[in-house]
N, C-alpha and C positions, 0 to 999 in steps of 0.2 A: 348767683352765683356768690353766695356772702365770703367773706376772707377767712372766717375759721373751716370751711370745708375743701378750700384749699390746702391744707395742711392735714386734717382728718379724713379717714378713710368713710366710705358711704356708712358704714355700718359704726360708725363709733357711740351712736345710743344705744345700740344693742348691748355693744359692748362694755359699759359703765356698769354691768349687775354683775360683770364680775370682778372687780375691783374689790368689792366689799371681802369676799372669801380670797384670793388676793394678801392683799393686805393683812387679813389674821392669819393665812397661814404665813406668812412671813413675820410676824410675830411669833408662832410659834416656835420657828426654825430659830430666830432671837434667844428664846429661853431656853433649849436645848442649847444654844450655843454657847449661852453663860454655865450652863455646866461643864463645858467640853472645857474651856477655857479654866474655870476653876482646878477641877481635878486631871485632865489630860498630864500638864505637867507634872503634877503628883504622883504620876503612875497610879492612878485611883482607876474604879469601875464607875464608868461614867451613866452606868443604868440604873448599877444598885450602892448600896440604898437609896430610896426616893429622894426628891427635895425637901429640905430640911435646915432649921436656925444651924447656924453654925458655934452659934454661943450656947444655946441649952439642948442643943440635940431635938426639938421636936417639929415631929414632922408635918408641914404645911397642909393646910385641907386644901382639897379642889379647888373650894373659889378662892383663897390668899394664892395660890399658885397657878393664877389665870395672868398669860402676860399683857403686862402694862395695867389691866384693870386691879388687877391684882396687889402689885405695890402701890399704888394709887388709894386704894381699899384702906391699907394698912397704913399710910402715909409714913411710908418708908419705915417701919419699924414691925418687929417681931409682934405677932399676935400673942404671944406667951409671956416669954420676960421684957421685950419692951426693946431691945438691942436693934440699933438704926442697922437699916438693911439698905447695902451700896446703892446710888445711881446708878451706877455700871449697868443692872440687869436690865430698868427700863429703857435704858439709854441704848441698848445694843437690842432689843424687843424691836424696838422703834427704827432703830436704822436699816435691820433686815425688813420688817413690812415697806418700810418707804422706797428699797432699794427694788425689792420683789414688785411693786406695784410701777416702779418706774422701768422694771424690762418690760410687764405687760406692755403698760401703755407705748412703750418704744415698738414693740413688735407689732403690737394687732391695732394700734389704735392713730398711729402718726404715719405719715408719709414721710418716703424718704426725702423729698422736697422739703418737707417744712424746715424753718430758719432754727431749729432747735434739735433736740436731743430725737433724732427717731430714722428709721430705716436699719432698725439692728436686725433684722433678721432680712437674708440675702433675697434676689429678687425673686428669684423660682417660689421663694416662698407667699410671694405677694400677687400671686397671679390665680387666687382664688380659691386658694387651700384654706382649708379652718384653722381653727386652734386643735381641731382634731388631730390633724394632720402635722400636725407642726411644734405641740407642746415640749419633746424634747431637747431642741435645741436651746429654747428663753430657759427650760429647768435645769440644764447643766451653766447655762453661766448663771444660774441663782445659785447654784449647786458651788461654783467658784468662787464667787463673791462671801459667801456662807465661810469658807476654809480660809478666805486671803480674811475677811476680816477677826476671823479668830487667831489665823497666824499671827497679825500685827501686834494685839493684845499679848498673847502669851510672848513674841519677840520684845518688846516693847518692857514686859514685865522681868524675864530670863534671860534671855539674850539668845533665847534658842528658838527652830521652828520644829514642833513636832512630823519627822516623817510621816507618822500615820495620817494625818489632814492631808498632808500632798497624793499619796497613794487614793486617798476618799474621794478626790476629784479626779485623778489618772485612769483609774480604771473605767469610773462611769464614762469619762472622756471616748476613751478606746473601745468600748462597746457601742454608745451613741452613736460615733462617727460612724461604726462599721455597719452599723442598722439602719439609719434614716434613708440609706438608698430603695431598702427595701420597705419604708416605712408604709400602710396600708391609705394611700389618699393624697401622699405629699406628690407635689408637681416639679419632677425632675426634667431640669432642662437645661443644657449647657451646649455656649458654641465650640461647636468644635476647633476655632482657631485657637482657643485657651486651652486646650485640653493637652497634657501631655502625650508622649507616642505612645501606641498602645491601650490608649485609656478608649475604653465604650462609652458614649454618653449621645446625650440628645442636642437640640438646638437650638436652646435659648436661656435666659437666664444665666445664672453662676453658683458655684456649689458654696456652701457654708467655710470650706477650709481651702487652702493650696493643697492641689491635686498633688500624687505622684505618677509615676509610671512604675514599670517593673523595675527597674534596677533601686528607686527610690525604696519602694517596698521591701526590696531584698534588703538593705541597707537598714531601715526600723526593723522587722523582722530579726538580722542578726544582731542587732547592738541589743534589742531587746533581750535574748539568747544570751548576751556577753554578758546582761545585769544576772539575770539567772544562776550564771558561770561563778561570776565571782560571788555572788550573795552567800551561796554553794560551800566555797572554798573559804569564806566566814565561817560559815558555819562546821564546817570538819577541822574547821584553825590552821588551815596553809594558809590564809591569810587572817587579819587581826585590820580593825579600826584604827584610824590616827588619833594622834592625841587622847590615848588614855590615860597619859597621866596629866590631864592638863588641870586635875584639881591639886597636884602636889605643888606646882609651882607657882599658881593664879589662886588668890585669896578672894573671900568676896571686899568688897571696895578696890579691890586692883582694876586695872587696866586689861580686859580682853590681848590686846596685843603684848602685853606683858612675859605672855609665854616666849622660852628662852631658846626652843629647839624645834621651831617652824619646819625648816629645811630637811633636818633627819626626820621627818614625822609624813614629809612628801614622798618620801619611798613608797610608804605602805599603799598612800593612792594613787601613784603610777602604776603601783603592780594591780591593784582594784580594776583600775581603764584600760590595762591590756587586753584580755578577754573582750571587753567591753568593742575596741578599735577594731582587734580583729573580726569581731563578729560586723561589725559595717562594712569595713574591707572586703569580706567574702561572701557578702549578701551581695553588697554592691556588683561585686564582677559577677556571681549567678547573676542575678535580675539584669544584668547587660546584655547576656546571652539571650534571654527570651523578649529583647525587646520587643521584638515584631509581634509577640502574642498580645490577644484582645484581652485586657487587664477589665474584669468587673468596675463600674465603679462603685461599690461598697469597699471593695480591696483598695482602690487607688484612696479613697478617703479615711481608712481604715490607717493605710499607707502614710496619708498627709499627719493624723493622728501621733504614731507612732514619731514621726522623725521632728516636727515640735516638740516633741517630749526629748528627744536627744538634741536638739541644736538647742532648747533654753538650755537645760542641765550644762550642755557642753560648755556655752558662753562662757558661763560664770565661771564652770569651774578651770576652763583654760585663763581664765585673767587670772584666778585665787592662783594656779602654780606658777604662773609665771611672775606673780606680785610676788607671791612670798619668795620665792628666787632672787628677786631682783631686789628685795628692799627686807629680807630677813625676819622679816613680821607674818604673821600670817593677816593675809589679803581676802578679804572677804571671808564665807562662812560655808559651811556646804549647806548649813540647811536653806539657804538663798538660792543655790544649786537645784536645789529641790522644789523649792518656791518655784521658780520660772518652770524649771521641767513642765510642772502641771500645770502651767501658762498656759506651754507650747501646747502638751495636748488637747488642749480645749482649741488655741485659737490659731494651731494649724505652726510653719517654722519660721513665715516670714514677720509673724508680729514681737515672737519673745525680741527678735533683734531691735525692734523699734522699743519695747521696751525696755531691753540694755543700754540705749545710749539715754533715752527719755529721764529714766531716773535720776541719773550724775544731776539733773538740771531741776527736778526737783527738790534732790535734795540741796542742793546750794539754797536756793529759795525758802525751803523750809529753815534751813542754817541761821539764815540771816533773818526772818520774823523772828526766828526763837530766840535769838539774840537778840533783836530789838525789844521782843516783848517782857526778856529776861531784864534787863536794861529799866525800862519801864516801872517793870514791879518791884525792883531789887532782889531780883532773885538768882537763882544759880542754875546756869544751863546744862541742862541734861543730855548727857549723850543719847541718840537715838540711833539703834541698827539700821542697816540696811533694807533688813526685808521690809519695814513700811513702805519704803517708798518704791521698790518693784513692786508692790502691790496697787500702790497707787496710780504707779503710771500704767500698770496693767488694767487698770479701769479707764484710763484717759485713751489708753488704744482699743477698749473693747467697745464705749462708745464714741469714740472720733474718727475710730478707725476707717468710715467712708471719706474723712477730708484729709488724714494723715497719708494712706497708703496711695494713693494719685502724686501726691508732692512729693512721698520720698522716690517714687517711682522717678521722676522726673529727673531728678536728683541725682540716683545713684542706677535707675535701670534695672533695678533684682527683679531677676524673671520669679513671677509668682510660683510657676508649677515646674518640679525636677522631671527628668525622664526615667 
């Protein structure tokens, strides 16, 4: 047996034919992300009008709009007026193409034992199940990455994170985690010792996210119902968004923390959180009464995604409220809460906790590196919002989870499944 066979699945040569398609599809997604990044912060339609030169407004021909190839063919300039085309366009397309390819290789070609990024899919998906039986999970990871990339660029430019992007991740996550146990051909197998009380399962492998029992499912459903109630109260003007007068106090060029009344605005956020907390409590109590019931695997998986969403968003919101009350300055942004919430919907409730504590270390390292580079090139250091560090930490956890989670479990002894 050659060395490469120790780390690649036996059918890795066959899988090579998929890579060009995955790479091309990733570049197409990247091309669409460029439109989203440009138009979404300006509240413009992301579908119409079609791609055009921002200077002369000339519509791009189909071959000029090809990902990567079009920019190279045009040599970075508009074919009509000669205006320069930002290098961001091919960079985003290339990054998406490479990441999509990396996800495919990690999921279907590399064994979990390889000394590199491997084993992206759980063990149960590696027991003979093919691409047709397992593709929703890698697709979900690619959706998460695409949204995180768009949120990062937008946050760096505008210091805001569009909530539309977070829901574009959360909704597919809830659907896919609920559907996967029923997906044709999927190898569903779980050790009974790892299942929460009341969950029906199988005898081998491990599921895609931490599962929940009836109480956890009830809390998840109750929390989402609370979100719907709070959103309805805002719509009928019984509640309002916080920081509505932000632009009156913070002008262009000012620091975000210059807003003078953050403690006052927390009143509206606490009122918004009231129905959510009540829904979680009531759902947990109702679910606890059904602890002896047999919860199907799809419901346990859906509950795991719901709890992941609530834990991810709740962590940021908790520290936002505590920090704002303690220091009198807005601590963390609501966009960060939505970002980590959608990460939790994809990865479950354990990983957002790891992301939350990992992101500050990445931020500190990035700040030190930025200060060093700024000193070397005699530039001016620029404030970087926290969202990009959460996004980076999420990707580190996504690929490093096989190494991070066991280590964390030894230290904190976090139970993976909820009752």
